[in-house]
C-alpha angles and dihedrals in degrees: 000000000000090000091059092049086050090055090050094048092047091051090050091051092051094047092051091054097045115089101177095251095126135020109292091230089062094044096051092045089057091046093054092045088061095042105061095175093084119091123210094266091048091052092049094049095046094046090050091053090052093050090049088055091053093046090068086070112189096345127106093014094153100056122091115281093243092054091046091052092052092046089053091047091052094050093046096047120094096181142021113314123201094217093050088044090063103032103029107018093163089058093043090062089059102046091111092060123106119267091253090052091049091052089057091049094055114091090225134093094246120162117190089225089064091065091070106019099178097088095139090058095055125110108259096248094058116102100221096203096048091043091052092048091053092069090076091063126072109230121238128257111249128201127200107205112217122234112286095012100080097104093040092055095047092046092052092049092050092048091056092044093242111158118225141169117230100222096172136347088277104027130077129183120212139171110280098236095062116118093223094172088072092058109039138024102260118222091008098061102014141357127225100235131150118253095248093041085059089050090063085072089075089062090048091050093053089053098043094046089055093054133077123268096265104060126180110211126186119194093194100183094036101168109167091351099248095136091046091053089049092051091048092051090051091052119002090194095069116126096233129203122178129188139176135172093240125073092206091058092052090051091052090045091055090054091049093049090050090055089047093051095244109145108155108069142103120237124184144156115255132165100211094185089071109035145322099233092128090060113070103160136064130248139216092214128022117191113201111186088178127212106257146158089278088222092148090063101046093109084071094044105027092169086076090057090052096048099037119136113205090218088073092071092068092040092056093042090055091046091052092052090052092051093047091049092053098046107036092071086065091063118109121231106273090020128130132240116202115198118193135175133171089217133114094200118108093216088063093040126027095016091053090048089056089050093051093048094050098039099045103021093231121164112245105226096182141324133196140179104225103210115208103169092092093045101048086251140108124278117235137178120219133183128177121203133183128209106226102173125062 
């Protein structure tokens, strides 16, 4: 039993040191690199305890850290757990119960709504209770198979006995812990991309199919380049430009594009909150995967749920308006503007759509909140506009 108390105390030590200033995955990796006494199983168990603590969000903040960790572990477990078996055997017998039943078993006043307390800020289509419940489940890993590699990817997965769900002709769902990079050639054969991030491709298709054969596309907040890869796979003849505010991101993007076989593109650093001087030409399609709170992805990074400051909603909403205001003038007449966030907050979503419509007189073609909390996926918001007037 002492080993399990040691796991619990180590998790407590790590949580007391972590202040939310970097991704927890990076922080705990650094911690373990300095503490050589932990074996691989120890590291896995301790990290899991920490993540269970974060998945409680803003609930049970006043109980001792150790008790909070174990409560999170109980709510996240779907089967017998060796740590609970030793430290909370009465809970361990009930790990197969539903989440609502588990909440009744806990000797705490825990309301599911306390996990995510910003209900009034949510987009109208979000079911607050179901969204809050989703934090106790690790989302799946999703692959988007690239054109021509579908059979190759599935064959490789079958040969290594990796189970997968074929969600669509191009999308596979897998357990999150799988080291897929050891099985397939990432970016060449398939891309790790969330289910709903892949769904934004349907919005791109409707834009690209309405445009002429030579299409200038600007992925203005390119990040890791996932949306650019998606646009390229829809139409490999696109004239692609990609920008980001960080030089390091552009360097990583170039490596990824090389692996993907994309050679003809322009990549550059641009701070779109300040000006657009580095962009002197106009585009048929502008993709704006805007910086946001990331609240639709917090099931993957629950530390962000735990440390979130509500003031950031307004800060990001303002940032998104600045970016939109600096890039929309670069849209050609008849061109399309695709606005994307991985947020569930209406100030970043519907309210910004109203701003764009009124400020720039763009026609809203369609918009959708892509809910992922019932699919073990991320939640995204997407809106497609068209510029009618010259």
